[in-house]
N, C-alpha and C positions, 0 to 999 in steps of 0.2 A: 050455904053453898059460899065461900071467900072466893072474890076478885080474884083472878087469876093476876090480871095488867100489871099491875106492881112488880109480882114475881118475873114476869117474864121480859118485862122493860130492865129487869135487873141480872138477866142473866145471860152470859156468854156460850152458846151451844157451840162444837166446834162443827167442821168441818161437815158433815152429816147432820148437824140441827141437834146433837144428841147433848148431855151434859150427864156427869156421872154421879150417881146417888144413893147415899151410904143410908141404912136404914135401920134403926137401933131402939131399942125396948127403949121406952119411955122412962119407966118405974125405975129396973134397975141399970139403966145404962149401958146395959149389955149390944155389944154390935155384930147387927144378924145378917147381914148381906149386904152387896154393894149390885149394884145394876144402874142401867141405863133410863134418863128421860125423854122423851123429845115435848113439844110444848103441846101436843094431843092428851099426853100420858098424864103432864100436870092438868090440865087444864080441868081432866077427867077425875083426879086425884080430889086437887077441889072442889071441886064442882059435888062430888059425892063421897066422897070422905076415905071413899077404900081404894089404897093405895094401886095405880096402875104405874108399869112399866113398860117400856118399847123390848121388847126380844129385837135383838138384831139378827140371829139366827134363825126365826119364822118371820122377818121384814113388817109386824103388827104391835098393837096392841097384845099386851100382857096385863091380865088385870090380876092380882096377884092371888092364887089360890082358885084360879076357876077351876081347876081340876083337880085340886088336894082337896079342896077346901079349908086349908090352910091361909086364913085371908090375912093383912093387915090394914086395922083404923089407923088414918091419919091424926095423928094428937098433935104436931106442931112442925110446921114448914121455915126451915131455914136455909140462906143463901149464903154461902164465903163472903168474905172481906173480897174478892174478887168476880165473885158472878161463875165461877166454874166448875164448883161440887155445891150439892145439895144433902143436906143433913135432915132423913124424914125420921123426926123420933113419932116411933108406931106403937100400935099394942099389935103386939103378935098373938094370934090366935093356933095354938099347934106349932110344926117347927116352919125354918125360916128357909130351910137348906133342898132340896131338891134328894139331897142323899139319904134325906131322914132324920139328921143333925138337928139339934136345937138353931141352931146359925152353921152360919157357910165353914167361919173362921173355931175349925174343931181340931190343926194340926199346928205342932207347936215347932218351930226345930230347935236342940241342942246339939253337946256337942257329939252325939250318937245318928243323931241325922233327925226328921221326920217322925211326930211321933202325935197319934190321936189321943187327941185330950179331953174329949168327948166321947160316950158311945150314942149308937142308932137311937133314936127315941123310936119312928116307926118306918120298918122297914119299906122300900122306893114302889118294892109293887103294891102295897094296900095303898101309898098316896095316890099311883098310878095307874094302877091295872099291868103294870110290866113297864110302861113308859116311864121315861127322867125330866118330864115336862113339872114345872110347879105353877 
């Protein structure tokens, strides 16, 4: 367990009590996703080592992988220079994106438009039984 107090004191939460958190695969550097965290999500993540976010659509804590099994283990917790963005270096088990892609950043823009540059690894219906939760 890591004491959350120093991190919480350094974080500049927005008016809704949230801060953006970028998840990055710790060994490859691959950027997996971006989500939101509140105080409770940070506390739980640091207490358990399993990454927990705050779901703005569900208005509750979202334990990454609670329905899909595609979990994130915290390796390192970083706070940026302004305290308004977090970088979570994680060990991602399976895919990070609810679409079944390894990462949420699977589309690239070029002069022809947006192109998918990574395949779906697990069909979402296999992950969630038809729902789009992660």
